[in-house]
N, C-alpha and C positions, 0 to 999 in steps of 0.2 A: 908620487905617495900622499897624493890624495887619494886614487884608487885602489895602494895596497891597504890604507884603511878604511874602505867602502869595497874589497871587492870580499874580501872573509865576513862578512853575514855572519856567520854563527857562534863566531867570538865575541862579536859589539854585542846581536842579543846576550852573547849568555852574561857581563861583564852585565852592561842592564840594568837584566835583571838579579844579579849581586848585589851590586849597590843599591835598587829599592827592596829587598829583602834588610840590610841594611839600616835601609831609611828608619824600615817597615819596624824594625827593633828595632831603635834608639825611641820611635817615637813612644812605641809603648811600653820601657821601659819607661824614659821620662815624665810617665801621666801614671803608672803606674807610685812611683814617688810623690808625685799630685798628687792626688787623690789620699793618696794613707796621710802625707801634710793635712791637709782639707780634716781628713779625720778627724786628730788626735788634737786640730785647733780647734773646733767645735766643741768634741772635749770636756777641754781646758774649759772654753767660752760658756760651758755648761757649769761648770762642777767655780767658775768662779763666780756669775751669775747666783747661785747656792749661794753663794757666803753671804751676795750681799743683800739678798734677798732677807735670810737671815738677820744680818746685824741689823736689819732698816728695822724688821719686827718687834726684833728687843728691843731695839731704843724706844718706840712704839709705847712699850705692853710698858720701858717704867717712867716714860714720860705722864702716861694713861694709869701705871698705878703714884705713882707722886702727886695727880691732880686729882685725886681716888683717895685716899690719908690729906691730903688742907683741904675735903675738904668735908671727909666724918668727926676729925681733931680740930679743924681748926687751925693749924696752925702756917 
């Protein structure tokens, strides 16, 4: 039986080539979706960072305006 499997070397080589091609295709598809997810994650992180920075800047400016009001009017 083992002799029968190895006697047909061309067929065995073709099967390995098809298996290798399928593995490469699956890896390519997986890497595409991985990179797509990483790109969308970085965009989301950038938007969140911008919102947080804007909110912090607005809060600081409110505090500065409050301090100006107290020092100029003495309230």
